[in-house]
SERO-4910 file (N, C-alpha, C, O; in steps of 0.05 Angstrom, whole numbers):
BEGIN
 pado doro    nc1    nc2    nc3   cac1   cac2   cac3    cc1    cc2    cc3    oc1    oc2    oc3
  Met    A    378   -895   2555    373   -919   2527    376   -938   2541    396   -948   2551
  Ile    A    348   -947   2541    345   -976   2550    335   -990   2537    311   -995   2541
  Glu    A    355  -1009   2509    350  -1015   2491    329  -1052   2500    319  -1067   2485
  Arg    A    331  -1053   2525    325  -1079   2522    304  -1089   2560    307  -1084   2584
  Leu    A    288  -1100   2546    269  -1109   2582    258  -1133   2580    247  -1141   2560
  Glu    A    261  -1152   2608    251  -1176   2609    231  -1189   2625    239  -1200   2646
  Thr    A    208  -1189   2620    191  -1195   2626    195  -1224   2647    218  -1233   2651
  Gln    A    172  -1237   2658    168  -1273   2656    166  -1283   2647    170  -1306   2655
  Arg    A    159  -1277   2616    153  -1296   2596    173  -1295   2567    184  -1312   2553
  Leu    A    171  -1262   2570    184  -1242   2546    210  -1224   2550    219  -1219   2572
  Val    A    221  -1215   2527    251  -1205   2516    233  -1189   2500    216  -1197   2484
  Leu    A    242  -1156   2508    232  -1146   2484    259  -1130   2491    270  -1123   2512
  Arg    A    265  -1126   2457    281  -1106   2449    277  -1089   2421    260  -1083   2404
  Arg    A    310  -1083   2430    309  -1056   2402    300  -1077   2383    304  -1101   2382
  Pro    A    286  -1059   2369    272  -1080   2332    291  -1076   2314    301  -1053   2316
  Asn    A    298  -1085   2302    321  -1076   2278    322  -1095   2259    320  -1116   2272
  Ala    A    325  -1102   2224    324  -1101   2207    314  -1133   2206    294  -1133   2193
  Gly    A    319  -1154   2214    315  -1184   2223    284  -1182   2221    269  -1199   2210
  Asp    A    276  -1157   2234    245  -1163   2241    234  -1156   2211    209  -1155   2211
  Trp    A    249  -1150   2183    227  -1144   2171    212  -1169   2167    187  -1169   2165
  Pro    A    229  -1193   2167    204  -1214   2145    167  -1214   2163    145  -1215   2151
  Ala    A    172  -1213   2190    160  -1223   2202    136  -1195   2212    114  -1195   2223
  Ala    A    155  -1171   2200    118  -1141   2202    115  -1135   2173     98  -1118   2168
  Arg    A    128  -1146   2152    112  -1149   2130     91  -1174   2121     71  -1177   2106
  Glu    A    103  -1183   2133     76  -1211   2130     42  -1191   2145     19  -1191   2136
  Phe    A     59  -1175   2176     40  -1164   2191     16  -1140   2178     -6  -1133   2185
  Phe    A     35  -1132   2155     23  -1098   2149     18  -1101   2123     15  -1081   2109
  Leu    A     18  -1122   2115      0  -1134   2088    -17  -1151   2094    -26  -1166   2076
  Ser    A    -24  -1153   2114    -50  -1170   2134    -69  -1166   2126    -66  -1149   2109
  Pro    A    -92  -1172   2129   -118  -1153   2148   -120  -1149   2180   -137  -1137   2192
  Arg    A    -97  -1163   2189    -86  -1168   2223    -75  -1127   2218    -88  -1108   2225
  Ser    A    -61  -1126   2211    -52  -1092   2210    -71  -1071   2217    -66  -1052   2230
  Ala    A   -105  -1080   2202   -128  -1062   2199   -124  -1042   2221   -122  -1017   2220
  Gly    A   -123  -1059   2242   -122  -1028   2271   -116  -1002   2267   -127   -981   2276
  Ile    A    -84  -1008   2241    -66   -988   2249    -61   -976   2215    -42   -964   2206
  Gly    A    -81   -984   2204    -90   -964   2187    -77   -986   2142    -76   -975   2120
  Gly    A    -70  -1018   2150    -64  -1034   2137    -89  -1049   2128   -111  -1045   2139
  Pro    A    -82  -1068   2104    -76  -1078   2103    -58  -1051   2075    -69  -1039   2057
  Val    A    -30  -1049   2082    -10  -1030   2061      8  -1040   2030      4  -1063   2021
  Ser    A     21  -1027   2019     38  -1042   1996     60  -1048   2018     63  -1044   2042
  Val    A     72  -1057   2001    102  -1073   2017    122  -1048   2011    145  -1054   2004
  Gly    A    119  -1033   2013    131   -999   2006    135   -987   2041    155   -982   2054
  Ala    A     96   -986   2048     96   -982   2068    102   -990   2087    115   -977   2103
  Ala    A     95  -1014   2091    100  -1038   2098    138  -1025   2123    145  -1022   2147
  Trp    A    151  -1024   2092    194  -1031   2099    184   -999   2115    192  -1000   2139
  Arg    A    169   -972   2108    169   -950   2116    170   -956   2143    187   -946   2157
  Ala    A    148   -973   2153    131   -968   2170    152   -984   2194    159   -976   2216
  Leu    A    157  -1000   2184    189  -1010   2196    220   -993   2198    232   -997   2219
  Ala    A    226   -985   2189    242   -966   2187    236   -946   2201    256   -936   2211
  Ala    A    216   -934   2206    192   -911   2226    202   -919   2255    212   -906   2272
  Glu    A    197   -942   2254    203   -964   2280    237   -962   2298    244   -959   2322
  Ile    A    248   -964   2275    277   -973   2284    293   -933   2285    306   -920   2301
  Gly    A    282   -926   2255    287   -892   2273    283   -879   2295    300   -864   2303
  His    A    256   -883   2309    253   -870   2322    267   -877   2341    262   -861   2359
  Trp    A    286   -896   2349    300   -909   2365    317   -879   2362    309   -858   2372
  Glu    A    344   -882   2343    360   -861   2333    356   -828   2345    371   -812   2356
  Met    A    326   -828   2338    321   -800   2341    309   -786   2370    309   -762   2375
  Arg    A    296   -808   2390    281   -809   2412    305   -814   2431    305   -797   2449
  Gly    A    318   -826   2432    334   -857   2440    318   -872   2461    324   -872   2485
  Tyr    A    293   -887   2448    271   -896   2458    249   -908   2433    246   -902   2410
  Gly    A    239   -922   2444    221   -935   2420    202   -965   2430    202   -982   2448
  Met    A    187   -959   2410    171   -987   2409    196  -1016   2412    217  -1013   2398
  Trp    A    194  -1036   2426    202  -1056   2424    194  -1085   2406    173  -1095   2400
  Ala    A    221  -1093   2400    210  -1119   2383    202  -1138   2401    216  -1137   2421
  Val    A    182  -1158   2403    171  -1175   2431    187  -1199   2418    194  -1194   2395
  Thr    A    192  -1216   2426    200  -1252   2432    203  -1257   2459    214  -1245   2478
  Arg    A    187  -1284   2451    186  -1299   2469    209  -1311   2485    230  -1312   2472
  Arg    A    213  -1324   2518    232  -1329   2530    235  -1351   2536    255  -1362   2545
  Glu    A    205  -1364   2531    201  -1385   2542    217  -1413   2530    235  -1412   2514
  Glu    A    206  -1439   2541    235  -1458   2530    211  -1457   2500    188  -1450   2497
  Gly    A    230  -1468   2484    222  -1479   2458    212  -1449   2444    206  -1453   2420
  His    A    209  -1430   2449    209  -1404   2441    240  -1379   2439    244  -1356   2430
  Asp    A    253  -1395   2450    281  -1371   2451    302  -1368   2429    326  -1372   2429
  Asp    A    279  -1356   2401    290  -1358   2379    291  -1331   2367    290  -1329   2342
  Asp    A    293  -1307   2385    286  -1279   2382    266  -1278   2358    260  -1255   2360
  Arg    A    255  -1286   2343    242  -1277   2320    216  -1260   2341    203  -1262   2361
  Ala    A    222  -1243   2315    191  -1226   2335    156  -1220   2318    145  -1213   2298
  Ile    A    154  -1229   2349    119  -1228   2355    106  -1215   2344     85  -1224   2334
  Gly    A    116  -1179   2340     96  -1158   2353    118  -1132   2369    138  -1135   2384
  Leu    A    110  -1114   2360    117  -1082   2373     97  -1074   2394     73  -1070   2390
  Val    A    117  -1070   2423    100  -1061   2446    128  -1033   2449    152  -1033   2446
  Gly    A    104  -1009   2459    131   -995   2480    124   -962   2469    111   -956   2449
  Pro    A    136   -947   2484    137   -913   2472    132   -908   2445    135   -921   2424
  Trp    A    122   -885   2449    116   -886   2418    117   -853   2417     96   -846   2428
  Phe    A    131   -829   2409    123   -801   2409    135   -785   2383    155   -772   2380
  Pro    A    111   -794   2362    138   -782   2327    116   -752   2348     98   -749   2365
  Ala    A    137   -732   2324    133   -704   2327    109   -690   2321    104   -666   2328
  Asp    A     89   -713   2302     61   -688   2305     39   -701   2324     16   -693   2323
  Trp    A     49   -727   2347     30   -731   2367     28   -720   2398     42   -723   2418
  Pro    A      2   -704   2395     -1   -684   2413      4   -702   2437     -2   -689   2457
  Glu    A     12   -731   2447     18   -734   2469     22   -755   2469      8   -772   2457
  Thr    A     51   -763   2491     59   -789   2503     46   -830   2484     27   -840   2496
  Glu    A     49   -835   2477     25   -856   2472     55   -880   2477     79   -879   2471
  Val    A     37   -901   2489     54   -938   2485     30   -944   2473      7   -938   2481
  Gly    A     36   -960   2447     17   -976   2432     31  -1003   2428     53  -1008   2438
  Trp    A     19  -1017   2416     16  -1040   2417      9  -1048   2395    -14  -1040   2390
  Met    A     24  -1068   2370     12  -1091   2361     24  -1113   2352     44  -1114   2338
  Ile    A      7  -1133   2363     22  -1164   2362     17  -1169   2342     -5  -1162   2334
  Trp    A     38  -1187   2323     52  -1191   2283     29  -1223   2293      6  -1228   2287
  Ala    A     48  -1238   2307     33  -1261   2296     11  -1280   2301     17  -1292   2322
  Pro    A    -17  -1291   2290    -37  -1298   2293    -31  -1320   2315    -48  -1325   2332
  Asp    A    -19  -1326   2315    -11  -1359   2339     -1  -1354   2357     13  -1370   2369
  Val    A     -4  -1328   2363      3  -1325   2399    -15  -1299   2404     -7  -1282   2421
  Glu    A    -40  -1295   2390    -53  -1280   2402    -74  -1298   2429    -80  -1322   2424
  Gly    A    -83  -1287   2452    -91  -1295   2478    -80  -1308   2492    -94  -1319   2508
  Lys    A    -47  -1313   2493    -33  -1313   2504    -25  -1293   2544    -18  -1299   2566
  Gly    A    -32  -1271   2530    -35  -1257   2550     -1  -1237   2545      7  -1220   2561
  Tyr    A     14  -1247   2517     37  -1237   2514     34  -1192   2513     48  -1175   2524
  Ala    A     13  -1189   2499     13  -1159   2489      6  -1151   2531     19  -1134   2543
  Phe    A    -12  -1163   2540     -8  -1146   2571     13  -1145   2589     19  -1134   2610
  Glu    A     20  -1160   2576     54  -1174   2593     80  -1145   2582     96  -1129   2592
  Ala    A     71  -1151   2558     95  -1124   2550     90  -1094   2544    105  -1076   2537
  Ala    A     62  -1095   2550     54  -1063   2557     52  -1056   2588     54  -1033   2597
  Gln    A     49  -1071   2597     49  -1065   2629     87  -1055   2630     94  -1031   2634
  Ala    A    109  -1077   2624    127  -1062   2627    143  -1045   2607    167  -1037   2607
  Ala    A    120  -1041   2589    115  -1016   2575    117   -991   2585    135   -974   2584
  Ile    A     86   -992   2600     79   -972   2608    101   -962   2638    110   -940   2640
  Ala    A    107   -986   2659    111   -974   2677    136   -967   2667    140   -944   2674
  His    A    158   -977   2653    177   -962   2640    184   -932   2632    206   -920   2629
  Ala    A    152   -922   2628    156   -898   2612    150   -875   2638    160   -853   2634
  Trp    A    133   -881   2667    126   -872   2681    161   -862   2695    171   -840   2698
  Ala    A    176   -895   2701    192   -885   2713    216   -885   2704    234   -878   2719
  Val    A    221   -892   2679    247   -880   2678    245   -862   2648    265   -848   2643
  Leu    A    232   -862   2636    227   -835   2619    214   -807   2631    216   -785   2622
  Gly    A    200   -815   2653    190   -789   2668    167   -778   2646    168   -754   2639
  Trp    A    146   -795   2635    127   -781   2616    114   -773   2640    119   -782   2662
  Glu    A     98   -759   2634     75   -732   2650     50   -750   2652     37   -753   2673
  Thr    A     43   -767   2623     19   -767   2608     32   -794   2589     53   -796   2575
  Ile    A     13   -812   2596      5   -828   2577    -21   -832   2564    -44   -825   2572
  Val    A    -14   -848   2534    -39   -849   2529    -36   -870   2505    -15   -872   2493
  Ser    A    -62   -887   2499    -63   -909   2479    -88   -893   2454   -111   -884   2458
  Tyr    A    -68   -896   2426    -86   -888   2408   -102   -905   2395    -89   -918   2378
  Ile    A   -128   -913   2395   -130   -940   2378   -160   -931   2365   -173   -911   2371
  Asp    A   -166   -956   2340   -176   -952   2323   -204   -952   2335   -202   -963   2357
  Pro    A   -233   -942   2329   -255   -953   2342   -259   -981   2341   -263   -993   2362
  Asp    A   -257   -994   2316   -258  -1023   2307   -241  -1032   2313   -232  -1043   2293
  Asn    A   -224  -1037   2336   -213  -1057   2349   -218  -1060   2377   -207  -1051   2398
  Ala    A   -240  -1075   2372   -249  -1090   2409   -219  -1102   2422   -216  -1096   2445
  Arg    A   -200  -1116   2411   -197  -1120   2426   -169  -1113   2430   -152  -1129   2438
  Ser    A   -163  -1080   2422   -135  -1072   2436   -158  -1043   2446   -143  -1024   2442
  Ile    A   -183  -1033   2455   -202  -1038   2464   -190  -1050   2495   -179  -1041   2515
  Ala    A   -197  -1072   2489   -203  -1090   2513   -170  -1089   2537   -169  -1082   2561
  Leu    A   -152  -1096   2522   -124  -1088   2526   -129  -1065   2541   -141  -1069   2562
  Ala    A   -123  -1044   2535   -126  -1018   2547   -140  -1010   2574   -134   -995   2592
  Glu    A   -162  -1028   2568   -175  -1028   2595   -172  -1047   2611   -175  -1048   2635
  Arg    A   -165  -1063   2596   -152  -1080   2626   -117  -1071   2634   -105  -1085   2650
  Leu    A   -106  -1053   2624    -81  -1043   2628   -104  -1022   2653    -88  -1019   2672
  Gly    A   -125  -1011   2660   -137   -992   2675   -139   -960   2654   -148   -938   2659
  Ala    A   -128   -970   2636   -129   -943   2611   -170   -942   2622   -184   -960   2632
  Ala    A   -178   -912   2615   -195   -895   2606   -203   -886   2573   -189   -878   2554
  His    A   -224   -890   2574   -229   -874   2540   -243   -852   2554   -263   -850   2567
  Asp    A   -221   -831   2543   -215   -801   2551   -223   -783   2518   -207   -775   2502
  Pro    A   -255   -781   2518   -260   -765   2488   -256   -739   2491   -270   -727   2474
  Gln    A   -238   -718   2509   -239   -698   2501   -213   -694   2487   -208   -678   2468
  Ala    A   -188   -720   2503   -160   -710   2484   -164   -705   2460   -185   -709   2447
  Glu    A   -141   -694   2451   -137   -686   2417   -122   -713   2410   -111   -726   2427
  Val    A   -122   -720   2384   -118   -743   2370   -108   -737   2353   -110   -715   2342
  Pro    A    -91   -759   2345    -66   -744   2324    -73   -736   2291    -64   -719   2276
  Arg    A    -91   -753   2287    -94   -743   2259   -133   -734   2253   -149   -748   2241
  Pro    A   -136   -711   2264   -162   -701   2263   -194   -722   2234   -218   -728   2232
  Asp    A   -165   -724   2220   -181   -737   2190   -182   -765   2193   -189   -777   2173
  Lys    A   -178   -778   2214   -178   -812   2225   -173   -811   2246   -151   -809   2258
  Pro    A   -210   -812   2258   -222   -819   2288   -201   -844   2290   -192   -863   2277
  Cys    A   -198   -827   2323   -184   -853   2337   -200   -849   2366   -216   -830   2367
  Leu    A   -197   -863   2387   -209   -870   2416   -184   -867   2432   -165   -882   2430
  Val    A   -186   -849   2445   -162   -848   2468   -164   -861   2490   -186   -866   2500
  Tyr    A   -146   -868   2498   -147   -890   2531   -113   -880   2540    -89   -883   2534
  Arg    A   -135   -865   2564   -112   -847   2584   -107   -866   2608   -123   -870   2626
  His    A    -72   -881   2602    -68   -906   2630    -64   -879   2659    -60   -855   2659
  Pro    A    -68   -894   2674    -76   -880   2699    -39   -884   2714    -25   -904   2712
  Arg    A    -30   -855   2728     -6   -858   2746    -13   -874   2755    -37   -877   2758
  Pro    A     13   -899   2768      4   -900   2789     16   -886   2802     32   -869   2796
  Ala    A      2   -901   2842     15   -884   2865     38   -873   2866     43   -849   2872
  Ser    A     58   -899   2857     85   -898   2872     99   -873   2844    120   -860   2849
  Glu    A     88   -870   2820     97   -851   2807     91   -828   2805    100   -814   2786
  Ala    A     65   -813   2831     49   -789   2831     66   -768   2835     88   -769   2846
  Thr    A     51   -741   2824     76   -721   2827     67   -702   2839     82   -683   2844
***
């Protein structure tokens, strides 16, 4: 179990209860529309609890993304990025959600997602990686495409009653079977 990854500008660490204030603010705001929000405070609490619990049940999960740049070493989570595979998901996913509006457009989601995808291929040994994206979430679609993923209209979706787009991430040549 690798609970911490570092990139040039970020620390990706296992989420914890201290991330609740930032998570609550995100899940209760219109910023969470791409993942079914905004939601009630109880649903927000359960969403973060599910992220924390995923680590216990799977031994991995989405990391809380924090900045390690000068002036930003306060361990404040700005979002979650990483592997996600609930029991009812058809495929292994790398997902992302950036909580803090003041960090958008700085490439943090891209940097964190690159590290998470590389980890899923090399360390978790995943055979496939997809990202499930709300059709109206243009920023996430653009991020998936920037990461090299392609829309796979034939892929199964997690909840047939809630349409989403499935973006398939290519296996790097170094990880080819």
